[in-house]
N, CA, C, O and the ligand as a Tripos MOL2 file, in Angstrom:
@<TRIPOS>MOLECULE
protein
  245   243    62     0     0
PROTEIN
NO_CHARGES

@<TRIPOS>ATOM
      1 N         -39.4210  -87.8570    6.7440 N.3       1 MET1
      2 CA        -40.7550  -87.9080    6.1350 C.3       1 MET1
      3 C         -41.7470  -88.6730    7.0090 C.2       1 MET1
      4 O         -42.8370  -89.0520    6.5820 O.2       1 MET1
      5 N         -41.3290  -88.8710    8.2070 N.am      2 TRP2
      6 CA        -42.2310  -89.5950    9.0900 C.3       2 TRP2
      7 C         -43.0430  -88.6060    9.9080 C.2       2 TRP2
      8 O         -42.5100  -87.7880   10.6580 O.2       2 TRP2
      9 N         -44.3020  -88.7090    9.7390 N.am      3 SER3
     10 CA        -45.1550  -87.8050   10.5230 C.3       3 SER3
     11 C         -45.8560  -88.6040   11.6120 C.2       3 SER3
     12 O         -46.5820  -89.5640   11.3540 O.2       3 SER3
     13 N         -45.6190  -88.1840   12.7810 N.am      4 LYS4
     14 CA        -46.2780  -88.8740   13.8890 C.3       4 LYS4
     15 C         -47.6920  -88.3190   14.0780 C.2       4 LYS4
     16 O         -47.9210  -87.1190   14.2290 O.2       4 LYS4
     17 N         -48.5790  -89.2340   14.0590 N.am      5 ARG5
     18 CA        -49.9530  -88.8090   14.2930 C.3       5 ARG5
     19 C         -50.3120  -89.0930   15.7400 C.2       5 ARG5
     20 O         -50.3620  -90.2440   16.1740 O.2       5 ARG5
     21 N         -50.5450  -88.0810   16.4310 N.am      6 GLN6
     22 CA        -50.9480  -88.2760   17.8190 C.3       6 GLN6
     23 C         -52.4690  -88.2320   17.9210 C.2       6 GLN6
     24 O         -53.1370  -87.3060   17.4600 O.2       6 GLN6
     25 N         -52.9540  -89.2480   18.5280 N.am      7 ALA7
     26 CA        -54.4070  -89.3200   18.6790 C.3       7 ALA7
     27 C         -54.8380  -88.5010   19.8880 C.2       7 ALA7
     28 O         -55.1210  -89.0160   20.9690 O.2       7 ALA7
     29 N         -54.8700  -87.2450   19.6500 N.am      8 THR8
     30 CA        -55.3660  -86.3870   20.7310 C.3       8 THR8
     31 C         -56.8310  -86.0570   20.4770 C.2       8 THR8
     32 O         -57.2390  -85.7560   19.3560 O.2       8 THR8
     33 N         -57.5740  -86.1190   21.5080 N.am      9 GLY9
     34 CA        -59.0060  -85.8330   21.3480 C.3       9 GLY9
     35 C         -59.2230  -84.3640   21.0870 C.2       9 GLY9
     36 O         -59.5630  -83.6100   21.9990 O.2       9 GLY9
     37 N         -59.0350  -83.9620   19.8880 N.am     10 GLY10
     38 CA        -59.1710  -82.5460   19.5780 C.3      10 GLY10
     39 C         -60.6190  -82.1070   19.6170 C.2      10 GLY10
     40 O         -60.9630  -81.0840   20.2090 O.2      10 GLY10
     41 N         -61.4490  -82.8890   18.9840 N.am     11 ALA11
     42 CA        -62.8550  -82.5070   18.9530 C.3      11 ALA11
     43 C         -63.5570  -83.1070   20.1620 C.2      11 ALA11
     44 O         -63.7400  -84.3190   20.2750 O.2      11 ALA11
     45 N         -63.9340  -82.2290   21.0380 N.am     12 ASP12
     46 CA        -64.6660  -82.7490   22.1940 C.3      12 ASP12
     47 C         -66.1520  -82.7800   21.8720 C.2      12 ASP12
     48 O         -66.7590  -81.7930   21.4560 O.2      12 ASP12
     49 N         -66.6880  -83.9360   22.0830 N.am     13 ALA13
     50 CA        -68.1020  -84.1000   21.7390 C.3      13 ALA13
     51 C         -68.9620  -83.5290   22.8560 C.2      13 ALA13
     52 O         -69.0480  -84.0810   23.9530 O.2      13 ALA13
     53 N         -69.5780  -82.4360   22.5490 N.am     14 SER14
     54 CA        -70.5120  -81.8810   23.5320 C.3      14 SER14
     55 C         -71.8200  -82.6590   23.4350 C.2      14 SER14
     56 O         -72.4140  -82.8130   22.3680 O.2      14 SER14
     57 N         -72.2200  -83.1210   24.5540 N.am     15 GLN15
     58 CA        -73.3990  -83.9780   24.5220 C.3      15 GLN15
     59 C         -74.6610  -83.1400   24.4040 C.2      15 GLN15
     60 O         -74.9950  -82.3340   25.2730 O.2      15 GLN15
     61 N         -75.3250  -83.3590   23.3230 N.am     16 GLN16
     62 CA        -76.5950  -82.6740   23.1400 C.3      16 GLN16
     63 C         -77.7030  -83.7080   23.0240 C.2      16 GLN16
     64 O         -77.6160  -84.6610   22.2500 O.2      16 GLN16
     65 N         -78.6960  -83.5020   23.7800 N.am     17 GLN17
     66 CA        -79.8120  -84.4350   23.6990 C.3      17 GLN17
     67 C         -80.9310  -83.8010   22.8750 C.2      17 GLN17
     68 O         -81.7820  -83.0800   23.3960 O.2      17 GLN17
     69 N         -80.9040  -84.0820   21.6210 N.am     18 ASP18
     70 CA        -82.0010  -83.6020   20.7970 C.3      18 ASP18
     71 C         -82.9600  -84.7520   20.5490 C.2      18 ASP18
     72 O         -82.5530  -85.8240   20.1020 O.2      18 ASP18
     73 N         -84.1970  -84.5330   20.8340 N.am     19 PRO19
     74 CA        -85.1730  -85.6040   20.6500 C.3      19 PRO19
     75 C         -85.2960  -85.9990   19.1880 C.2      19 PRO19
     76 O         -85.2830  -85.1480   18.2980 O.2      19 PRO19
     77 N         -85.4110  -87.2680   18.9560 N.am     20 ALA20
     78 CA        -85.5560  -87.7310   17.5850 C.3      20 ALA20
     79 C         -86.8570  -87.1970   17.0030 C.2      20 ALA20
     80 O         -87.8960  -87.2130   17.6650 O.2      20 ALA20
     81 N         -86.7970  -86.7310   15.7830 N.am     21 PRO21
     82 CA        -88.0230  -86.2020   15.1660 C.3      21 PRO21
     83 C         -89.0840  -87.2860   15.0640 C.2      21 PRO21
     84 O         -88.8520  -88.3710   14.5320 O.2      21 PRO21
     85 N         -90.2330  -86.9610   15.5810 N.am     22 GLU22
     86 CA        -91.3050  -87.9500   15.5960 C.3      22 GLU22
     87 C         -91.8910  -88.1150   14.1960 C.2      22 GLU22
     88 O         -92.1040  -87.1450   13.4690 O.2      22 GLU22
     89 N         -92.1380  -89.3440   13.8510 N.am     23 LYS23
     90 CA        -92.7290  -89.6020   12.5430 C.3      23 LYS23
     91 C         -94.2160  -89.2550   12.5890 C.2      23 LYS23
     92 O         -94.9460  -89.7020   13.4730 O.2      23 LYS23
     93 N         -94.6410  -88.4590   11.6310 N.am     24 MET24
     94 CA        -96.0390  -88.0590   11.6010 C.3      24 MET24
     95 C         -96.8140  -88.9850   10.6680 C.2      24 MET24
     96 O         -96.3460  -89.3690    9.5960 O.2      24 MET24
     97 N         -97.9990  -89.3200   11.1140 N.am     25 VAL25
     98 CA        -98.8410  -90.1910   10.3090 C.3      25 VAL25
     99 C        -100.2200  -89.5550   10.1840 C.2      25 VAL25
    100 O        -100.5760  -88.6670   10.9590 O.2      25 VAL25
    101 N        -100.9760  -90.0040    9.2250 N.am     26 ALA26
    102 CA       -102.3160  -89.4810    9.0270 C.3      26 ALA26
    103 C        -103.3400  -90.5230    9.4580 C.2      26 ALA26
    104 O        -103.2120  -91.7090    9.1550 O.2      26 ALA26
    105 N        -104.3390  -90.0630   10.1580 N.am     27 CYS27
    106 CA       -105.4200  -90.9610   10.5670 C.3      27 CYS27
    107 C        -106.0900  -91.5290    9.3160 C.2      27 CYS27
    108 O        -106.4190  -90.7920    8.3870 O.2      27 CYS27
    109 N        -106.2840  -92.8320    9.3070 N.am     28 ALA28
    110 CA       -106.8660  -93.4790    8.1350 C.3      28 ALA28
    111 C        -108.3510  -93.1510    7.9950 C.2      28 ALA28
    112 O        -108.9530  -93.4170    6.9550 O.2      28 ALA28
    113 N        -108.9390  -92.5730    9.0410 N.am     29 HIS29
    114 CA       -110.3730  -92.2840    8.9940 C.3      29 HIS29
    115 C        -110.6480  -90.8250    8.6660 C.2      29 HIS29
    116 O        -111.4470  -90.5250    7.7780 O.2      29 HIS29
    117 N        -109.9860  -89.9110    9.3830 N.am     30 CYS30
    118 CA       -110.2840  -88.4880    9.1750 C.3      30 CYS30
    119 C        -109.1170  -87.7410    8.5380 C.2      30 CYS30
    120 O        -109.2840  -86.6110    8.0790 O.2      30 CYS30
    121 N        -107.9560  -88.3500    8.5060 N.am     31 GLY31
    122 CA       -106.8330  -87.7370    7.7960 C.3      31 GLY31
    123 C        -106.0310  -86.7500    8.6170 C.2      31 GLY31
    124 O        -105.1020  -86.1320    8.0970 O.2      31 GLY31
    125 N        -106.3690  -86.5870    9.8950 N.am     32 VAL32
    126 CA       -105.6110  -85.6560   10.7260 C.3      32 VAL32
    127 C        -104.2230  -86.2350   10.9800 C.2      32 VAL32
    128 O        -104.0420  -87.4460   11.1080 O.2      32 VAL32
    129 N        -103.2510  -85.3300   11.0500 N.am     33 HIS33
    130 CA       -101.8860  -85.7930   11.2630 C.3      33 HIS33
    131 C        -101.5650  -85.8240   12.7530 C.2      33 HIS33
    132 O        -101.9520  -84.9340   13.5110 O.2      33 HIS33
    133 N        -100.8620  -86.8500   13.1440 N.am     34 LEU34
    134 CA       -100.5100  -87.0030   14.5440 C.3      34 LEU34
    135 C         -99.2170  -87.7910   14.6400 C.2      34 LEU34
    136 O         -98.8580  -88.5260   13.7200 O.2      34 LEU34
    137 N         -98.5200  -87.6360   15.7550 N.am     35 PRO35
    138 CA        -97.3060  -88.4310   15.9280 C.3      35 PRO35
    139 C         -97.6500  -89.9180   15.9460 C.2      35 PRO35
    140 O         -98.6770  -90.3420   16.4760 O.2      35 PRO35
    141 N         -96.7550  -90.6830   15.3480 N.am     36 GLU36
    142 CA        -97.0350  -92.1150   15.2150 C.3      36 GLU36
    143 C         -97.2470  -92.7780   16.5660 C.2      36 GLU36
    144 O         -98.0390  -93.7110   16.6980 O.2      36 GLU36
    145 N         -96.5270  -92.2830   17.5700 N.am     37 SER37
    146 CA        -96.6160  -92.9120   18.8860 C.3      37 SER37
    147 C         -97.9650  -92.6580   19.5440 C.2      37 SER37
    148 O         -98.3580  -93.3730   20.4660 O.2      37 SER37
    149 N         -98.6770  -91.6290   19.0620 N.am     38 GLU38
    150 CA        -99.9730  -91.3160   19.6650 C.3      38 GLU38
    151 C        -101.1240  -91.9590   18.9120 C.2      38 GLU38
    152 O        -102.2710  -91.9190   19.3580 O.2      38 GLU38
    153 N        -100.8150  -92.5460   17.7770 N.am     39 GLY39
    154 CA       -101.8780  -93.1310   16.9870 C.3      39 GLY39
    155 C        -102.1820  -94.5490   17.4230 C.2      39 GLY39
    156 O        -101.4310  -95.1610   18.1820 O.2      39 GLY39
    157 N        -103.2820  -95.0520   16.9350 N.am     40 ILE40
    158 CA       -103.6670  -96.4310   17.2090 C.3      40 ILE40
    159 C        -103.4680  -97.2050   15.9180 C.2      40 ILE40
    160 O        -104.1840  -97.0050   14.9370 O.2      40 ILE40
    161 N        -102.4870  -98.0890   15.9370 N.am     41 ALA41
    162 CA       -102.1330  -98.8130   14.7280 C.3      41 ALA41
    163 C        -102.9400 -100.0960   14.6390 C.2      41 ALA41
    164 O        -102.9980 -100.8850   15.5820 O.2      41 ALA41
    165 N        -103.5520 -100.2810   13.4960 N.am     42 VAL42
    166 CA       -104.2720 -101.5150   13.2190 C.3      42 VAL42
    167 C        -103.7630 -102.0260   11.8880 C.2      42 VAL42
    168 O        -104.0840 -101.4750   10.8360 O.2      42 VAL42
    169 N        -102.9740 -103.0710   11.9370 N.am     43 GLY43
    170 CA       -102.3380 -103.5250   10.7100 C.3      43 GLY43
    171 C        -101.3920 -102.4520   10.2170 C.2      43 GLY43
    172 O        -100.4970 -102.0270   10.9480 O.2      43 GLY43
    173 N        -101.5790 -102.0130    8.9910 N.am     44 ASP44
    174 CA       -100.7270 -100.9410    8.4730 C.3      44 ASP44
    175 C        -101.4780  -99.6140    8.4380 C.2      44 ASP44
    176 O        -101.0360  -98.6640    7.7930 O.2      44 ASP44
    177 N        -102.5940  -99.5510    9.1200 N.am     45 ARG45
    178 CA       -103.3300  -98.2880    9.2260 C.3      45 ARG45
    179 C        -103.1630  -97.7110   10.6260 C.2      45 ARG45
    180 O        -102.9410  -98.4280   11.6020 O.2      45 ARG45
    181 N        -103.2770  -96.4060   10.6840 N.am     46 ILE46
    182 CA       -103.1590  -95.7400   11.9740 C.3      46 ILE46
    183 C        -104.3170  -94.7780   12.1330 C.2      46 ILE46
    184 O        -104.6650  -94.0430   11.2090 O.2      46 ILE46
    185 N        -104.9060  -94.7890   13.3080 N.am     47 TYR47
    186 CA       -106.0350  -93.9080   13.5900 C.3      47 TYR47
    187 C        -105.6750  -92.9480   14.7100 C.2      47 TYR47
    188 O        -104.8180  -93.2340   15.5460 O.2      47 TYR47
    189 N        -106.3490  -91.7950   14.7100 N.am     48 CYS48
    190 CA       -106.0110  -90.7550   15.6830 C.3      48 CYS48
    191 C        -106.6340  -91.0660   17.0280 C.2      48 CYS48
    192 O        -106.1630  -90.5710   18.0520 O.2      48 CYS48
    193 N        -107.6610  -91.8590   17.0490 N.am     49 SER49
    194 CA       -108.3380  -92.1220   18.3110 C.3      49 SER49
    195 C        -109.0620  -93.4610   18.2270 C.2      49 SER49
    196 O        -109.2710  -94.0240   17.1520 O.2      49 SER49
    197 N        -109.4330  -93.9430   19.4070 N.am     50 GLU50
    198 CA       -110.1770  -95.2040   19.4580 C.3      50 GLU50
    199 C        -111.5000  -95.0830   18.7120 C.2      50 GLU50
    200 O        -111.9520  -96.0240   18.0590 O.2      50 GLU50
    201 N        -112.1130  -93.9040   18.8210 N.am     51 ALA51
    202 CA       -113.4050  -93.6960   18.1610 C.3      51 ALA51
    203 C        -113.2750  -93.8820   16.6570 C.2      51 ALA51
    204 O        -114.1270  -94.5060   16.0250 O.2      51 ALA51
    205 N        -112.2130  -93.3430   16.0920 N.am     52 HIS52
    206 CA       -112.0560  -93.4560   14.6440 C.3      52 HIS52
    207 C        -111.6350  -94.8560   14.2380 C.2      52 HIS52
    208 O        -111.9390  -95.3070   13.1330 O.2      52 HIS52
    209 N        -110.9370  -95.5440   15.1320 N.am     53 ARG53
    210 CA       -110.6080  -96.9340   14.8420 C.3      53 ARG53
    211 C        -111.8970  -97.7510   14.7500 C.2      53 ARG53
    212 O        -112.0680  -98.5760   13.8520 O.2      53 ARG53
    213 N        -112.7830  -97.5030   15.6870 N.am     54 LEU54
    214 CA       -114.0510  -98.2260   15.6870 C.3      54 LEU54
    215 C        -114.9040  -97.8190   14.4930 C.2      54 LEU54
    216 O        -115.5260  -98.6640   13.8470 O.2      54 LEU54
    217 N        -114.9300  -96.5220   14.2030 N.am     55 ALA55
    218 CA       -115.7380  -96.0320   13.0970 C.3      55 ALA55
    219 C        -115.2620  -96.6510   11.7890 C.2      55 ALA55
    220 O        -116.0670  -97.0300   10.9390 O.2      55 ALA55
    221 N        -113.9500  -96.7480   11.6380 N.am     56 ALA56
    222 CA       -113.4170  -97.3000   10.4030 C.3      56 ALA56
    223 C        -113.7200  -98.7940   10.2890 C.2      56 ALA56
    224 O        -114.0230  -99.2920    9.2040 O.2      56 ALA56
    225 N        -113.6370  -99.4970   11.4070 N.am     57 SER57
    226 CA       -113.8930 -100.9290   11.3510 C.3      57 SER57
    227 C        -115.3710 -101.1850   11.1460 C.2      57 SER57
    228 O        -115.7500 -102.1940   10.5520 O.2      57 SER57
    229 N        -116.2180 -100.2750   11.6330 N.am     58 ASP58
    230 CA       -117.6500 -100.4030   11.3960 C.3      58 ASP58
    231 C        -117.9530 -100.2310    9.9180 C.2      58 ASP58
    232 O        -118.7850 -100.9450    9.3560 O.2      58 ASP58
    233 N        -117.2710  -99.2760    9.2920 N.am     59 ALA59
    234 CA       -117.5780  -98.9380    7.9110 C.3      59 ALA59
    235 C        -117.1790 -100.0630    6.9600 C.2      59 ALA59
    236 O        -117.6840 -100.1570    5.8410 O.2      59 ALA59
    237 N        -116.2780 -100.9030    7.4190 N.am     60 GLU60
    238 CA       -115.8030 -101.9360    6.4950 C.3      60 GLU60
    239 C        -116.8190 -103.0590    6.3280 C.2      60 GLU60
    240 O        -116.8200 -103.7480    5.3080 O.2      60 GLU60
    241 N        -117.6770 -103.2450    7.3120 N.am     61 CYS61
    242 CA       -118.6140 -104.3500    7.2220 C.3      61 CYS61
    243 C        -119.9440 -103.9470    6.5860 C.2      61 CYS61
    244 O        -120.8380 -104.7810    6.4430 O.2      61 CYS61
    245 ZN       -109.1900  -89.6240   12.9990 Zn       62 ZN62
@<TRIPOS>BOND
     1     1     2 1
     2     2     3 1
     3     3     4 2
     4     3     5 am
     5     5     6 1
     6     6     7 1
     7     7     8 2
     8     7     9 am
     9     9    10 1
    10    10    11 1
    11    11    12 2
    12    11    13 am
    13    13    14 1
    14    14    15 1
    15    15    16 2
    16    15    17 am
    17    17    18 1
    18    18    19 1
    19    19    20 2
    20    19    21 am
    21    21    22 1
    22    22    23 1
    23    23    24 2
    24    23    25 am
    25    25    26 1
    26    26    27 1
    27    27    28 2
    28    27    29 am
    29    29    30 1
    30    30    31 1
    31    31    32 2
    32    31    33 am
    33    33    34 1
    34    34    35 1
    35    35    36 2
    36    35    37 am
    37    37    38 1
    38    38    39 1
    39    39    40 2
    40    39    41 am
    41    41    42 1
    42    42    43 1
    43    43    44 2
    44    43    45 am
    45    45    46 1
    46    46    47 1
    47    47    48 2
    48    47    49 am
    49    49    50 1
    50    50    51 1
    51    51    52 2
    52    51    53 am
    53    53    54 1
    54    54    55 1
    55    55    56 2
    56    55    57 am
    57    57    58 1
    58    58    59 1
    59    59    60 2
    60    59    61 am
    61    61    62 1
    62    62    63 1
    63    63    64 2
    64    63    65 am
    65    65    66 1
    66    66    67 1
    67    67    68 2
    68    67    69 am
    69    69    70 1
    70    70    71 1
    71    71    72 2
    72    71    73 am
    73    73    74 1
    74    74    75 1
    75    75    76 2
    76    75    77 am
    77    77    78 1
    78    78    79 1
    79    79    80 2
    80    79    81 am
    81    81    82 1
    82    82    83 1
    83    83    84 2
    84    83    85 am
    85    85    86 1
    86    86    87 1
    87    87    88 2
    88    87    89 am
    89    89    90 1
    90    90    91 1
    91    91    92 2
    92    91    93 am
    93    93    94 1
    94    94    95 1
    95    95    96 2
    96    95    97 am
    97    97    98 1
    98    98    99 1
    99    99   100 2
   100    99   101 am
   101   101   102 1
   102   102   103 1
   103   103   104 2
   104   103   105 am
   105   105   106 1
   106   106   107 1
   107   107   108 2
   108   107   109 am
   109   109   110 1
   110   110   111 1
   111   111   112 2
   112   111   113 am
   113   113   114 1
   114   114   115 1
   115   115   116 2
   116   115   117 am
   117   117   118 1
   118   118   119 1
   119   119   120 2
   120   119   121 am
   121   121   122 1
   122   122   123 1
   123   123   124 2
   124   123   125 am
   125   125   126 1
   126   126   127 1
   127   127   128 2
   128   127   129 am
   129   129   130 1
   130   130   131 1
   131   131   132 2
   132   131   133 am
   133   133   134 1
   134   134   135 1
   135   135   136 2
   136   135   137 am
   137   137   138 1
   138   138   139 1
   139   139   140 2
   140   139   141 am
   141   141   142 1
   142   142   143 1
   143   143   144 2
   144   143   145 am
   145   145   146 1
   146   146   147 1
   147   147   148 2
   148   147   149 am
   149   149   150 1
   150   150   151 1
   151   151   152 2
   152   151   153 am
   153   153   154 1
   154   154   155 1
   155   155   156 2
   156   155   157 am
   157   157   158 1
   158   158   159 1
   159   159   160 2
   160   159   161 am
   161   161   162 1
   162   162   163 1
   163   163   164 2
   164   163   165 am
   165   165   166 1
   166   166   167 1
   167   167   168 2
   168   167   169 am
   169   169   170 1
   170   170   171 1
   171   171   172 2
   172   171   173 am
   173   173   174 1
   174   174   175 1
   175   175   176 2
   176   175   177 am
   177   177   178 1
   178   178   179 1
   179   179   180 2
   180   179   181 am
   181   181   182 1
   182   182   183 1
   183   183   184 2
   184   183   185 am
   185   185   186 1
   186   186   187 1
   187   187   188 2
   188   187   189 am
   189   189   190 1
   190   190   191 1
   191   191   192 2
   192   191   193 am
   193   193   194 1
   194   194   195 1
   195   195   196 2
   196   195   197 am
   197   197   198 1
   198   198   199 1
   199   199   200 2
   200   199   201 am
   201   201   202 1
   202   202   203 1
   203   203   204 2
   204   203   205 am
   205   205   206 1
   206   206   207 1
   207   207   208 2
   208   207   209 am
   209   209   210 1
   210   210   211 1
   211   211   212 2
   212   211   213 am
   213   213   214 1
   214   214   215 1
   215   215   216 2
   216   215   217 am
   217   217   218 1
   218   218   219 1
   219   219   220 2
   220   219   221 am
   221   221   222 1
   222   222   223 1
   223   223   224 2
   224   223   225 am
   225   225   226 1
   226   226   227 1
   227   227   228 2
   228   227   229 am
   229   229   230 1
   230   230   231 1
   231   231   232 2
   232   231   233 am
   233   233   234 1
   234   234   235 1
   235   235   236 2
   236   235   237 am
   237   237   238 1
   238   238   239 1
   239   239   240 2
   240   239   241 am
   241   241   242 1
   242   242   243 1
   243   243   244 2
@<TRIPOS>SUBSTRUCTURE
     1 MET1         2 RESIDUE 1 A MET
     2 TRP2         6 RESIDUE 1 A TRP
     3 SER3        10 RESIDUE 1 A SER
     4 LYS4        14 RESIDUE 1 A LYS
     5 ARG5        18 RESIDUE 1 A ARG
     6 GLN6        22 RESIDUE 1 A GLN
     7 ALA7        26 RESIDUE 1 A ALA
     8 THR8        30 RESIDUE 1 A THR
     9 GLY9        34 RESIDUE 1 A GLY
    10 GLY10       38 RESIDUE 1 A GLY
    11 ALA11       42 RESIDUE 1 A ALA
    12 ASP12       46 RESIDUE 1 A ASP
    13 ALA13       50 RESIDUE 1 A ALA
    14 SER14       54 RESIDUE 1 A SER
    15 GLN15       58 RESIDUE 1 A GLN
    16 GLN16       62 RESIDUE 1 A GLN
    17 GLN17       66 RESIDUE 1 A GLN
    18 ASP18       70 RESIDUE 1 A ASP
    19 PRO19       74 RESIDUE 1 A PRO
    20 ALA20       78 RESIDUE 1 A ALA
    21 PRO21       82 RESIDUE 1 A PRO
    22 GLU22       86 RESIDUE 1 A GLU
    23 LYS23       90 RESIDUE 1 A LYS
    24 MET24       94 RESIDUE 1 A MET
    25 VAL25       98 RESIDUE 1 A VAL
    26 ALA26      102 RESIDUE 1 A ALA
    27 CYS27      106 RESIDUE 1 A CYS
    28 ALA28      110 RESIDUE 1 A ALA
    29 HIS29      114 RESIDUE 1 A HIS
    30 CYS30      118 RESIDUE 1 A CYS
    31 GLY31      122 RESIDUE 1 A GLY
    32 VAL32      126 RESIDUE 1 A VAL
    33 HIS33      130 RESIDUE 1 A HIS
    34 LEU34      134 RESIDUE 1 A LEU
    35 PRO35      138 RESIDUE 1 A PRO
    36 GLU36      142 RESIDUE 1 A GLU
    37 SER37      146 RESIDUE 1 A SER
    38 GLU38      150 RESIDUE 1 A GLU
    39 GLY39      154 RESIDUE 1 A GLY
    40 ILE40      158 RESIDUE 1 A ILE
    41 ALA41      162 RESIDUE 1 A ALA
    42 VAL42      166 RESIDUE 1 A VAL
    43 GLY43      170 RESIDUE 1 A GLY
    44 ASP44      174 RESIDUE 1 A ASP
    45 ARG45      178 RESIDUE 1 A ARG
    46 ILE46      182 RESIDUE 1 A ILE
    47 TYR47      186 RESIDUE 1 A TYR
    48 CYS48      190 RESIDUE 1 A CYS
    49 SER49      194 RESIDUE 1 A SER
    50 GLU50      198 RESIDUE 1 A GLU
    51 ALA51      202 RESIDUE 1 A ALA
    52 HIS52      206 RESIDUE 1 A HIS
    53 ARG53      210 RESIDUE 1 A ARG
    54 LEU54      214 RESIDUE 1 A LEU
    55 ALA55      218 RESIDUE 1 A ALA
    56 ALA56      222 RESIDUE 1 A ALA
    57 SER57      226 RESIDUE 1 A SER
    58 ASP58      230 RESIDUE 1 A ASP
    59 ALA59      234 RESIDUE 1 A ALA
    60 GLU60      238 RESIDUE 1 A GLU
    61 CYS61      242 RESIDUE 1 A CYS
    62 ZN62       245 GROUP 0 **** ****
């Protein structure tokens, strides 16, 4: 009743490089969606461009 388990690498891991899905965020000023890495984060807000970052900060005052 003894079963020998041989650790043979049966499943060969084929290396696949799939890029991690980019998190999409919405510009806090115009609402356009863009990858988080391309946005300009200010605090917990993200803007699609420097212009909208400035426009939003102007509007607050
Ligand atoms: Zn925008």
